[in-house]
C-alpha positions as CSV (number, residue, x, y, z in Angstrom):
1,X,75.0,136.2,85.5
2,X,74.4,132.5,84.8
3,X,73.0,130.7,87.8
4,X,73.7,127.0,88.0
5,X,72.4,124.9,90.8
6,X,73.2,121.2,91.3
7,X,71.9,118.5,93.5
8,X,74.4,115.7,93.9
9,X,72.0,113.4,95.6
10,X,69.1,113.7,93.1
11,X,71.4,114.2,90.1
12,X,69.6,117.3,88.9
13,X,71.1,120.4,87.2
14,X,69.4,123.8,87.0
15,X,70.5,126.6,84.8
16,X,69.1,130.0,85.8
17,X,67.1,128.2,88.6
18,X,68.1,127.1,92.1
19,X,65.2,124.6,92.2
20,X,65.5,122.3,89.1
21,X,62.4,120.3,88.5
22,X,64.0,117.9,86.0
23,X,67.3,116.2,85.5
24,X,68.3,119.2,83.4
25,X,66.1,122.3,84.0
26,X,66.9,125.3,81.9
27,X,65.2,128.7,82.4
28,X,65.6,131.2,79.6
29,X,67.1,134.6,80.2
30,X,64.8,137.6,81.0
31,X,64.8,138.6,77.3
32,X,61.5,137.6,75.8
33,X,62.0,138.4,72.1
34,X,61.3,135.6,69.5
35,X,65.0,135.5,68.7
36,X,66.3,135.1,72.3
37,X,68.1,131.8,72.6
38,X,67.6,129.2,75.3
39,X,70.0,126.7,73.8
40,X,72.8,127.0,71.4
41,X,75.1,124.2,70.2
42,X,78.2,124.9,68.1
43,X,80.4,122.3,66.5
44,X,84.2,122.2,66.2
45,X,84.1,124.4,63.1
46,X,82.2,127.2,65.1
47,X,79.0,126.4,63.2
48,X,75.8,126.7,65.1
49,X,74.2,123.3,64.6
50,X,71.3,123.4,67.1
51,X,69.2,126.3,68.4
52,X,66.2,126.6,70.7
53,X,64.6,130.0,71.1
54,X,62.6,131.6,73.9
55,X,59.4,130.7,72.0
56,X,60.2,127.0,71.8
57,X,61.3,127.1,68.2
58,X,64.1,124.7,67.3
59,X,66.5,125.1,64.4
60,X,68.9,122.4,63.0
61,X,71.7,124.2,61.1
62,X,69.4,127.2,61.3
63,X,70.4,129.9,63.9
64,X,67.1,131.9,63.5
65,X,64.2,129.3,63.4
66,X,61.0,130.9,62.3
67,X,58.8,127.8,62.9
68,X,58.4,125.3,65.7
69,X,60.9,123.1,63.7
70,X,63.0,124.8,61.1
71,X,65.8,123.0,59.3
72,X,66.2,125.4,56.4
73,X,69.8,126.5,55.8
74,X,71.9,128.2,53.1
75,X,73.5,124.9,52.0
76,X,70.0,123.5,51.1
77,X,70.9,120.4,53.2
78,X,67.4,120.3,54.5
79,X,66.1,116.8,54.0
80,X,64.1,115.0,56.8
81,X,64.3,111.3,57.3
82,X,60.9,109.9,58.2
83,X,60.6,106.3,59.4
84,X,57.8,103.8,59.4
85,X,55.7,102.6,62.3
86,X,53.2,99.8,63.0
87,X,51.2,101.9,65.5
88,X,47.6,102.4,64.3
89,X,46.3,105.8,63.3
90,X,43.8,105.8,66.1
91,X,46.5,105.1,68.7
92,X,49.0,107.6,67.4
93,X,46.4,110.3,66.8
94,X,45.7,112.8,64.0
95,X,48.5,114.8,62.5
96,X,51.3,112.1,62.6
97,X,53.3,111.3,59.5
98,X,55.1,108.0,58.6
99,X,56.7,106.4,55.6
100,X,55.1,103.3,54.1
101,X,57.7,101.1,52.4
102,X,55.0,98.9,50.7
103,X,53.7,101.8,48.7
104,X,56.9,104.0,48.8
105,X,54.7,106.9,49.9
106,X,54.3,109.2,52.9
107,X,51.2,108.8,54.9
108,X,49.4,110.9,57.5
109,X,47.1,109.9,60.3
110,X,43.6,111.5,60.4
111,X,43.0,109.9,63.8
112,X,41.2,107.0,62.2
113,X,43.4,105.6,59.4
114,X,46.6,106.2,57.6
115,X,46.1,108.2,54.4
116,X,48.6,108.4,51.5
117,X,49.7,111.9,50.7
118,X,48.8,113.0,47.2
119,X,51.8,113.5,44.9
120,X,52.4,115.0,41.5
121,X,54.3,111.9,40.4
122,X,53.7,111.1,36.7
123,X,51.2,108.2,36.4
124,X,52.8,104.9,35.2
125,X,51.9,104.7,31.5
126,X,53.7,103.4,28.4
127,X,52.8,103.6,24.8
128,X,54.9,101.8,22.1
129,X,54.6,101.0,18.4
130,X,56.3,98.4,16.2
131,X,56.9,98.5,12.5
132,X,60.2,96.7,12.5
133,X,60.3,94.3,9.5
134,X,62.9,92.1,11.3
135,X,60.3,91.1,13.9
136,X,59.0,87.7,12.8
137,X,57.0,84.9,14.3
138,X,58.0,81.4,13.2
139,X,55.3,78.7,12.8
140,X,54.5,76.7,15.9
141,X,56.8,78.9,18.1
142,X,56.0,81.3,21.0
143,X,57.9,84.5,20.3
144,X,58.2,87.7,22.5
145,X,57.6,90.9,20.5
146,X,60.8,92.9,20.7
147,X,62.3,96.0,19.0
148,X,59.5,98.4,19.9
149,X,59.6,102.2,19.4
150,X,58.5,103.9,22.6
151,X,56.4,107.0,22.2
152,X,55.6,107.6,25.8
153,X,57.2,106.3,29.0
154,X,57.4,109.0,31.7
155,X,59.1,106.7,34.3
156,X,61.3,104.5,32.1
157,X,59.4,101.3,33.0
158,X,59.5,99.7,29.5
159,X,62.5,98.3,27.7
160,X,61.6,98.6,24.0
161,X,64.5,96.4,22.9
162,X,63.4,93.4,24.9
163,X,59.7,94.3,25.0
164,X,59.6,93.9,28.8
165,X,57.6,96.2,31.1
166,X,58.7,96.2,34.8
167,X,56.2,97.3,37.5
168,X,57.6,100.2,39.5
169,X,55.3,99.4,42.5
170,X,52.6,97.0,43.7
171,X,49.3,97.7,41.8
172,X,46.9,96.8,39.0
173,X,48.1,97.4,35.5
174,X,46.0,97.3,32.4
175,X,47.5,96.4,29.0
176,X,45.9,96.7,25.6
177,X,47.5,95.8,22.2
178,X,46.9,95.5,18.5
179,X,49.1,93.3,16.2
180,X,49.0,93.2,12.4
181,X,51.2,91.0,10.2
182,X,52.0,91.2,6.5
183,X,49.6,89.3,4.2
184,X,50.3,85.5,3.8
185,X,48.4,82.4,2.8
186,X,47.2,80.7,5.9
187,X,46.3,77.0,6.4
188,X,42.7,76.0,7.0
189,X,41.7,75.5,10.6
190,X,44.7,77.5,11.9
191,X,45.0,80.3,14.4
192,X,47.2,83.1,15.7
193,X,47.5,83.7,19.4
194,X,48.7,86.6,21.5
195,X,49.6,86.1,25.2
196,X,50.3,88.7,27.9
197,X,52.6,87.1,30.4
198,X,53.7,88.0,33.9
199,X,55.5,85.9,36.5
200,X,52.3,84.7,38.1
201,X,49.6,84.7,35.4
202,X,48.9,85.1,31.7
203,X,46.0,86.0,29.4
204,X,45.5,84.7,25.9
205,X,43.6,85.8,22.8
206,X,43.0,83.7,19.7
207,X,42.0,84.6,16.2
208,X,41.1,81.4,14.2
209,X,40.8,80.8,10.4
210,X,38.5,78.0,9.2
211,X,39.6,78.0,5.6
212,X,42.7,78.6,3.7
213,X,43.3,82.0,2.1
214,X,45.5,85.1,1.7
215,X,44.9,87.3,4.8
216,X,46.6,89.7,7.2
217,X,47.0,87.7,10.4
218,X,46.0,90.0,13.2
219,X,44.8,90.1,16.8
220,X,43.5,92.6,19.4
221,X,43.1,92.3,23.1
222,X,43.3,93.9,26.6
223,X,43.6,92.7,30.2
224,X,44.5,93.7,33.7
225,X,47.2,92.2,36.0
226,X,47.9,92.6,39.7
227,X,51.7,93.0,39.7
228,X,54.1,93.3,42.6
229,X,57.0,95.7,42.4
230,X,59.7,94.4,40.1
231,X,57.4,91.9,38.3
232,X,57.4,92.0,34.5
233,X,54.9,91.9,31.7
234,X,55.5,91.0,28.0
235,X,53.5,90.0,25.0
236,X,54.2,86.8,23.0
237,X,52.8,85.6,19.7
238,X,52.3,82.1,18.5
239,X,50.5,80.5,15.5
240,X,50.2,77.5,13.2
241,X,49.1,79.2,10.0
242,X,51.9,77.4,8.1
243,X,54.5,80.1,7.4
244,X,56.5,82.7,9.3
245,X,54.5,85.8,10.0
246,X,56.2,89.2,9.8
247,X,55.1,92.5,11.5
248,X,53.5,95.0,9.1
249,X,56.0,97.8,8.6
250,X,53.4,100.5,9.2
251,X,53.9,100.9,13.0
252,X,50.4,102.4,13.4
253,X,49.0,98.9,13.2
254,X,51.1,97.2,15.9
255,X,51.0,98.9,19.2
256,X,51.0,98.4,23.0
257,X,49.8,100.5,25.9
258,X,50.2,99.7,29.6
259,X,48.8,102.0,32.4
260,X,48.6,101.7,36.1
261,X,45.1,102.0,37.6
């Protein structure tokens, strides 16, 4: 029989006990098996939505929890929402888990500091080539290189049509490039310049020509950028060699790679 005791003055309720020691004090039945239930909550559709067993195991939409917390169920609706906290790892103690919105990663406390959980997420990396003959750089004009052919971009961070890379998260990104144009006659004391440009900084490389002649205008460079999530990176070309430069149609000679450190 179910024994319920109430204390109207102290506002305590006891189930299977006449001396409740809490506002609600539930004593399990005499059955001591792992599957014996102390608490069972059923919704209006007669689905068991919460279960607590005699061994302290809690199940959410799982009527037979096998662990201290068990949310597995046949509908595979088993996600857990984990929030963030500003409590230090030392204060919260070892074993706690939080979500860090700045890195978009789960972190755990080792009792001293918050550590990011290692994931198998593909590292941010893009590789692109360009042999499009319609890509041209007019004299005395800064032009973004567009119409790339992407050969690798695991996380779709690069738009080959516009030539713009977008950082998926805060971090340091290293870019390297090589650009080769078709042969033309350049002016004496002229130059070709490549510029990697982000919202907050830029890096420039210059190749200069002291005398006039028929050459293949080209330039090679690399550099690192501290980018915030959503910031972009692109490469521009400018020159004053005296005529419009055109990308060499062999795409092996014009390429771009960007990788997150």
